[in-house]
C-alpha positions in Angstrom: 0.0 0.0 0.0 2.8 2.4 0.8 4.2 1.8 -2.6 0.9 2.7 -4.2 0.8 6.0 -2.3 4.4 6.8 -3.1 3.5 6.5 -6.8 1.5 9.7 -6.2 4.6 11.8 -5.7 4.2 15.1 -7.4 6.9 16.6 -9.7 7.3 20.2 -8.4 6.2 22.9 -10.8 4.1 26.0 -10.6 1.9 25.6 -7.6 3.6 22.3 -6.9 1.3 20.7 -9.5 -1.7 21.1 -7.2 -4.4 20.1 -9.7 -2.4 17.1 -10.7 -1.8 16.2 -7.1 -5.6 16.3 -6.4 -6.3 13.9 -9.3 -3.5 11.5 -8.3 -4.4 11.7 -4.7 -8.0 10.7 -5.4 -6.9 7.7 -7.5 -4.5 6.6 -4.7 -7.1 7.2 -2.2 -9.5 4.8 -3.9 -6.8 2.1 -4.0 -6.1 2.7 -0.3 -9.8 2.4 0.5 -10.2 -1.0 -1.2 -7.1 -2.5 0.4 -6.9 -0.9 3.8 -8.0 -2.7 6.9 -9.1 0.6 8.5 -12.4 1.0 10.3 -13.7 3.3 7.5 -12.1 6.2 5.7 -13.9 7.0 2.5 -15.0 9.4 -0.2 -18.7 9.1 0.1 -19.1 8.2 -3.5 -16.2 5.9 -3.8 -16.0 3.7 -0.7 -18.3 1.1 0.8 -18.9 1.0 4.5 -16.6 -1.2 6.5 -17.6 -4.0 8.9 -20.1 -3.1 11.6 -19.1 -1.7 15.0 -20.4 -4.9 16.7 -18.0 -6.9 14.6 -15.2 -4.5 15.3 -15.8 -4.9 19.0 -14.8 -8.6 18.9 -11.7 -8.9 16.8 -9.1 -11.6 16.9 -7.4 -11.4 20.3 -3.9 -11.8 18.8 -4.5 -8.5 16.9 -5.6 -6.4 19.8 -3.2 -3.7 20.9 -4.6 -0.8 22.9 -2.9 2.2 24.5 -3.2 4.8 27.2 -1.4 8.0 26.2 -1.4 10.6 29.0 0.2 14.0 28.8 2.3 14.5 31.9 1.1 18.1 32.6 -0.6 17.4 35.9 -2.2 14.7 38.0 -4.0 11.7 36.6 -7.6 12.8 36.4 -10.4 10.3 37.0 -11.4 10.7 33.3 -7.9 9.7 32.3 -8.0 6.8 34.8 -11.2 5.5 33.3 -9.7 5.7 29.8 -6.7 3.7 31.1 -9.0 1.2 32.8 -11.2 0.6 29.7 -8.2 0.0 27.6 -6.7 -2.3 30.2 -9.9 -4.3 30.7 -10.3 -4.7 26.9 -6.8 -6.0 26.5 -7.1 -8.4 29.4 -10.5 -9.6 28.3 -9.2 -10.4 24.9 -5.7 -11.5 25.6 -4.3 -8.4 23.9 -1.5 -5.9 24.6 -1.8 -2.8 26.8 0.6 0.0 25.9 1.4 3.1 27.9 2.8 6.0 25.9 3.8 9.4 27.3 2.7 12.3 25.1 5.1 14.9 26.3 5.5 17.2 23.3 4.1 20.1 25.3 7.5 21.0 26.5 6.3 24.1 28.4 4.0 22.1 30.7 5.3 18.5 30.7 7.4 17.4 33.6 9.1 14.2 34.6 7.6 14.6 38.1 4.1 14.5 36.6 5.0 11.5 34.5 6.3 9.6 37.5 3.2 10.5 39.5 0.9 9.2 36.8 2.9 6.0 36.6 2.6 5.6 40.4 -1.2 6.1 40.2 -1.6 3.6 37.4 0.4 1.0 39.4 -1.7 1.8 42.5 -4.8 1.1 40.4 -3.2 -2.2 39.4 -3.2 -1.3 35.7 0.0 -3.1 34.7 1.1 -2.6 31.1 2.8 -4.8 28.6 4.8 -2.1 26.8 5.8 1.4 27.9 7.7 3.1 30.7 9.0 0.9 33.5 10.2 1.7 37.1 13.8 2.4 37.1 16.7 2.8 39.6 16.9 4.6 42.9 17.0 8.0 41.1 13.5 7.4 39.8 14.6 7.2 36.2 12.1 5.3 34.0 13.1 2.4 31.9 11.4 0.8 28.9 9.4 -2.3 28.4 8.6 -3.4 24.8 10.1 -3.4 21.3 8.1 -0.6 19.7 9.5 2.3 21.6 10.6 4.9 22.5 7.4 5.3 24.5 7.9 9.1 25.1 7.0 11.3 22.2 9.8 13.7 23.0 12.2 10.8 22.1 10.5 10.1 18.8 11.2 13.5 17.1 13.3 11.9 14.3 10.5 9.6 13.4 8.1 12.5 13.0 10.5 14.6 11.0 11.3 11.8 8.6 7.6 11.1 8.0 6.8 14.8 7.6 9.5 14.9 4.9 8.0 11.9 3.3 4.6 13.8 3.2 6.3 16.8 1.7 8.1 14.7 -0.9 4.8 13.0 -1.9 2.9 16.3 -2.1 0.7 15.7 0.9 2.4 18.5 2.9 4.3 21.7 2.3 6.5 24.2 4.1 4.8 27.3 5.4 6.9 30.3 6.0 4.1 32.6 7.3 5.1 34.6 10.3 3.0 34.8 13.4 2.0 38.4 12.4 0.8 37.2 9.0 -1.2 34.4 10.5 -2.9 36.7 13.0 -3.7 39.1 10.1 -5.4 36.2 8.2 -7.3 35.2 11.3 -8.6 38.8 11.8 -9.6 39.1 8.2 -11.5 35.8 8.3 -13.3 37.0 11.4 -14.2 40.3 9.8 -15.5 38.6 6.7 -17.2 35.9 8.8 -15.2 33.2 6.9 -14.3 29.7 8.4 -11.0 29.9 10.4 -8.9 28.0 7.9 -5.5 28.6 6.5 -5.5 30.8 3.3 -1.8 31.6 3.1 0.2 31.6 -0.1 2.5 28.6 0.6 0.1 25.9 -0.4 0.7 26.9 -4.0 4.3 28.3 -3.8 6.7 27.4 -6.5 9.8 25.4 -5.8 11.9 28.5 -6.5 10.0 30.5 -3.9 10.4 27.8 -1.3 14.1 27.3 -2.0 14.7 31.1 -1.7 13.3 31.0 1.8 15.3 28.0 2.7 18.5 29.6 1.3 17.8 32.7 3.5 17.7 30.4 6.5 14.1 31.3 7.4 12.2 28.9 9.7 9.0 27.2 8.6 6.2 25.0 9.8 5.0 22.0 7.9 1.3 22.0 6.9 -0.7 19.0 5.8 -2.5 19.6 2.5 -6.1 18.7 3.1 -7.8 17.3 0.0 -10.9 19.2 -1.1 -14.4 17.8 -1.7 -13.6 14.7 0.3 -15.3 12.9 3.2 -13.8 11.0 6.0 -16.0 8.4 7.9 -15.4 6.0 10.7 -17.5 3.3 12.3 -17.1 4.2 15.9 -18.0 1.3 18.3 -19.7 3.7 20.7 -20.9 6.6 18.4 -21.8 4.6 15.3 -21.1 6.0 11.9 -19.4 9.4 12.1 -18.2 11.5 9.2 -16.7 14.9 8.3 -16.4 16.9 5.1 -12.8 17.9 4.5 -13.9 21.3 3.1 -14.6 22.3 6.7 -10.9 21.9 7.5 -8.0 24.0 6.4 -4.4 22.9 5.9 -3.2 22.2 9.4 0.3 22.2 10.9 2.0 18.9 11.6 5.4 20.2 12.5 6.0 23.5 14.2 8.8 25.8 13.2 11.0 24.5 16.1 10.7 21.0 14.6 8.4 19.6 17.2 5.3 17.7 16.1 1.8 18.8 16.6 -0.5 16.5 18.6 -2.7 15.1 15.8 0.3 14.2 13.7 2.4 12.4 16.3 -0.6 10.6 17.7 -1.5 9.1 14.3 2.1 8.2 13.6 2.6 6.6 17.0 -0.6 4.6 16.9 0.4 3.3 13.5 4.0 2.6 14.3 3.0 0.8 17.5 0.3 -1.1 15.6 -2.5 0.0 17.9 -5.6 -1.8 16.8 -8.2 0.0 18.9 -8.2 3.6 20.0 -10.4 3.8 23.1 -10.6 7.4 24.4 -12.9 10.2 25.5 -15.4 11.7 23.1 -13.7 15.1 23.4 -11.1 13.6 21.1 -13.6 12.8 18.4 -13.0 16.0 16.4 -9.3 15.1 16.3 -10.1 12.0 14.3 -10.5 13.8 11.0 -7.0 15.1 11.0 -5.6 11.8 12.3 -7.5 9.9 9.6 -6.0 12.1 6.9 -2.5 11.5 8.2 -3.1 7.7 8.3 -4.4 7.8 4.8 -1.6 9.9 3.3 1.1 7.7 4.9 -0.6 4.5 3.9 -1.2 3.3 7.4 -4.2 1.1 8.3 -6.7 2.8 10.5 -7.4 1.5 14.0 -10.9 0.9 15.2 -12.2 3.8 17.3 -14.4 3.9 20.5 -15.1 7.4 21.8 -16.5 7.1 25.3 -18.8 9.6 26.9 -17.5 12.4 29.1 -17.6 12.2 32.9 -19.6 15.2 34.3 -20.2 16.6 37.7 -23.6 16.2 39.5 -24.6 19.6 38.1 -23.8 18.2 34.6 -20.9 20.7 34.2 -17.3 19.6 33.4 -15.8 17.8 36.4 -13.3 20.2 38.0 -11.5 20.9 41.2 -14.4 23.0 42.5 -16.4 19.7 42.8 -13.8 18.3 45.2 -11.2 15.6 44.6 -10.8 14.8 40.9 -7.4 13.1 40.7 -6.5 9.5 41.5 -3.8 10.6 43.9 -6.3 12.6 45.9 -8.7 9.6 46.2 -5.7 7.5 47.3 -4.8 9.9 50.1 -8.5 10.1 51.2 -8.4 6.3 51.8 -10.2 4.9 48.8 -9.3 1.4 47.8 -7.9 0.8 44.2 -10.5 -2.0 43.9 -13.3 0.4 44.6 -11.9 3.0 42.3 -11.7 0.6 39.4 -15.2 -0.8 40.1 -16.7 2.7 40.2 -14.8 4.0 37.2 -15.8 1.0 35.2 -19.5 1.8 35.9 -19.2 5.3 34.6 -20.5 4.7 31.1 -20.4 0.9 31.0 -22.5 -2.0 32.4 -22.8 -5.6 31.6 -26.6 -5.5 31.1 -27.4 -6.7 34.7 -28.3 -5.0 37.9 -24.9 -6.0 39.5 -22.9 -3.1 40.8 -20.0 -4.6 42.9 -17.3 -6.3 40.9 -13.8 -7.5 41.6 -11.1 -6.6 39.0 -11.1 -10.1 37.8 -14.9 -10.0 37.3 -14.6 -6.8 35.4 -12.0 -8.1 33.1 -14.1 -11.1 32.3 -17.3 -9.1 31.7 -16.0 -6.0 29.9 -16.8 -5.4 26.3 -16.8 -2.2 24.2 -20.3 -2.7 22.8 -21.7 -2.2 26.3 -20.2 1.3 26.6 -23.1 3.9 26.6 -23.3 7.1 24.6 -24.8 9.2 27.5 -22.5 11.3 29.7 -21.6 9.7 33.0 -22.2 11.6 36.3 -19.5 11.4 39.0 -21.4 10.8 42.2 -19.0 11.0 45.2 -21.7 9.5 47.6 -22.0 6.5 45.3 -18.2 6.1 45.2 -18.1 6.2 49.0 -20.8 3.6 49.2 -19.0 1.4 46.8 -15.7 1.9 48.7 -17.5 0.8 51.8 -18.7 -2.3 50.1 -15.2 -3.3 49.1 -13.8 -2.4 52.5 -16.3 -4.5 54.4 -15.7 -7.4 52.0 -12.0 -7.6 53.0 -11.0 -10.4 55.3 -9.7 -9.4 58.7 -6.0 -9.6 57.7 -6.5 -7.4 54.6 -8.7 -5.0 56.5 -6.1 -4.7 59.3 -3.5 -3.9 56.7 -5.6 -1.1 55.3 -6.7 0.3 58.7 -3.4 -0.1 60.5 -1.5 2.8 59.0 -4.5 5.1 59.3 -5.0 4.3 63.0 -1.3 4.5 63.6 -1.2 8.0 62.1 -3.7 9.2 64.7 -2.0 7.6 67.7 -4.7 4.9 68.0 -2.5 1.9 67.4 1.1 1.0 66.5 0.0 -1.2 63.7 -2.9 -3.2 62.3 -1.7 -6.3 64.1 -2.2 -4.7 67.6 -4.4 -7.0 69.7 -7.0 -4.3 70.4 -7.2 -3.6 66.6 -7.8 -7.2 65.8 -10.6 -7.4 68.3 -12.0 -4.1 67.1 -12.2 -5.1 63.4 -15.7 -6.5 63.5 -16.9 -3.3 65.3 -15.1 -1.0 62.9 -16.2 -2.9 59.8 -19.9 -2.2 60.4 -20.2 1.4 59.1 -16.9 1.8 57.1 -17.0 3.8 53.9 -13.5 5.2 54.1 -10.5 3.9 56.0 -10.5 7.2 57.8 -13.9 6.4 59.3 -12.2 3.8 61.5 -10.3 6.5 63.3 -13.5 8.2 64.4 -15.0 5.0 65.8 -11.8 3.8 67.4 -11.2 7.2 69.0 -14.8 7.2 70.4 -14.3 3.7 71.7 -11.0 4.4 73.4 -12.1 7.8 74.7 -14.8 8.6 77.3 -17.0 11.5 76.5 -19.4 11.0 79.4 -19.5 14.6 80.6 -20.1 15.9 77.0 -22.9 13.4 76.5 -24.9 14.3 79.6 -24.4 18.0 78.8 -25.7 17.6 75.3 -29.3 18.8 75.4 -30.0 17.4 71.9 -29.1 13.8 73.0 -32.7 12.8 73.7 -31.8 9.3 75.0 -29.4 10.6 77.6 -31.7 13.4 78.7 -34.5 10.9 79.2 -32.4 8.8 81.4 -31.2 11.8 83.4 -34.8 12.9 84.0 -36.1 9.5 84.9 -33.2 8.9 87.4 -32.3 5.7 85.6 -28.8 7.0 84.7 -28.0 7.7 88.4 -29.3 4.3 89.5 -27.2 2.4 86.9 -24.2 4.5 87.6 -24.3 3.7 91.3 -24.8 0.0 90.6 -21.8 -0.1 88.2 -19.6 1.8 90.6 -20.4 -0.7 93.3 -19.6 -3.7 91.1 -16.4 -2.0 89.9 -15.3 -1.5 93.5 -15.9 -5.2 94.3 -14.1 -6.3 91.1 -17.0 -8.1 89.4 -17.4 -5.5 86.6 -13.8 -5.9 85.5 -14.1 -9.7 85.7 -17.3 -9.7 83.7 -15.6 -7.7 80.9 -12.5 -9.9 80.9 -14.6 -13.1 80.8 -16.9 -11.7 78.1 -19.9 -12.0 80.5 -21.2 -8.4 80.7 -24.7 -9.6 79.8 -24.7 -11.8 82.8 -23.8 -9.0 85.1 -26.4 -6.7 83.5 -29.1 -9.4 84.2 -28.3 -9.2 87.9 -28.2 -5.4 87.8 -31.6 -5.3 86.1 -33.2 -7.6 88.7 -31.7 -5.4 91.5 -32.9 -2.1 90.0 -36.1 -3.5 88.5 -35.1 -2.3 85.1 -35.1 -4.1 81.7 -34.8 -3.5 78.0 -33.8 0.0 76.9 -34.4 1.3 80.4 -31.4 -0.9 81.5 -29.3 -1.0 78.4 -29.3 2.7 77.5 -28.0 4.0 80.9 -25.5 1.1 81.0 -24.1 2.2 77.6 -23.8 5.8 78.6 -22.1 5.2 82.0 -19.6 2.6 80.6 -18.8 4.0 77.1 -19.6 7.7 77.6 -22.0 7.8 74.7 -25.5 6.8 73.8 -24.8 4.9 70.6 -22.1 2.7 69.2 -21.2 -1.0 68.8 -21.8 -3.7 71.4 -20.8 -2.4 74.9 -19.1 -5.5 76.0 -16.9 -5.7 72.9 -16.1 -2.0 73.2 -14.9 -2.5 76.8 -12.8 -5.5 75.7 -11.1 -3.3 73.1 -10.5 -0.7 75.9 -9.0 -3.3 78.2 -6.5 -4.5 75.5 -5.6 -0.9 74.5 -5.1 0.4 78.0 -1.4 1.1 78.6 -0.6 0.6 74.9 -2.4 3.6 73.5 -1.9 6.9 75.2 -5.4 8.3 74.4 -7.2 5.2 75.8 -9.3 5.9 78.9 -9.2 2.7 80.9 -12.0 1.3 83.1 -10.5 2.7 86.4 -10.3 6.2 84.9 -13.8 5.9 83.6 -15.2 4.9 87.0 -13.3 7.6 88.7 -15.0 10.3 86.5 -18.3 8.6 86.8 -18.1 8.6 90.6 -17.3 12.4 90.5 -20.5 12.9 88.6 -22.6 10.5 90.7 -21.4 12.1 94.0 -22.5 15.5 92.8 -25.8 14.5 91.1 
């Protein structure tokens, strides 16, 4: 196919033989269309539609190569993370290859620090890649995995320049010597005349002598792609269906800047082709870029990949998700205590489902169920409450050992444990698990269990349960009974033996109290609060933490403070 296109090379002459180029380009284009394995690139009158999107969604697994190509200009946004996840799931579902490529041609904004942060975030999510950057040495340098690199665009400049020269040689591109001032003047004139904002400069039809004179003078130039007129480009998008553009709406566009660096749409098309990417799965905001990329593919004789443009992720108010809506980067959610399993589960459900009512998936279940034809067209809404709920589902599903590993560092950071293996943490796990949505939630509950807020609780007029017990005198009666049993040692023994219920039965008979009239005041005097997990289990946690955790208020200290209140009541 490349040989067929090379046969279209134009012999320079007045206007670079533009009319001849157009006729030869059209003929070569038709040959390309009948032999290419692209999704669909066509002149509407000359090319038949390609295979359906449904068929494209299930190609041979050996041919599947997908990529995630972030720009290292900031943190990994949840939208980018979803794109990476969809590509990873599709590759794993079909036994394909997942490539990570760093698009760092924006030299003013791209940083190695950002690149490394994105790589860390991808690894935290568990999205391992088959080709691309690899963890390096102690200096955080990044190595390479795969044979189709380099995998940073900044290291592929020679490739772009060689192919840009090929396009010039074959008449598909030309050198443009317009200055910034001239281009601004053209733009202003187009706006004044209400014309489409396309290039109308003189260099598309310059003679060879005019071009050579500029080169001899050492003037810099950009390289523009020559867009064929009266043409149409169409693709069968797996998500969007048939999508097409008329080339007359597009002016000749820059593919190489005057500093020799490639423009996004050129290097993306070149990289995808050179890396043999079979499926381009990305956000729908990239759909308009497809026209330019398709033209580059066609001019260079590269087969087109299959496209799947996924819906955008919007905020609850249906605006673009941004920092004003709270956390939006993967790193932020990691710091807030979200699990990677929950993030993957939630991101997968933003614009995809397997046709069932199921919501909670393991990564393995997702990779087995995922398919491109189940991606929806409608925008997905990022609901933080739903993410928290889902994170809680995954947290509570962890076994005790895994949950202790997650909660240990969080509790340790607050001085509530030395590690997740502390005996009081192990005993507290069933109590902490009940209402977890974030790992951080465990610190609030553990702090409440180890602390003793009795004085605050009885002073809280809005605590109706406590106020009722104060008014009825039940709180004072139970307090006196517990103080007496603590003094004789039976309270401590009941807690150690796990027999607090037996002790309460005796207290109930003595005070002629039962049900809530007995249990509520008991809870308040022993734990210092009117709600929480099982009282006996809380006190067991306290007994194990006493002496090991500075903030723990042991039984003796609790009874001392309770006695001070009871004596003054």
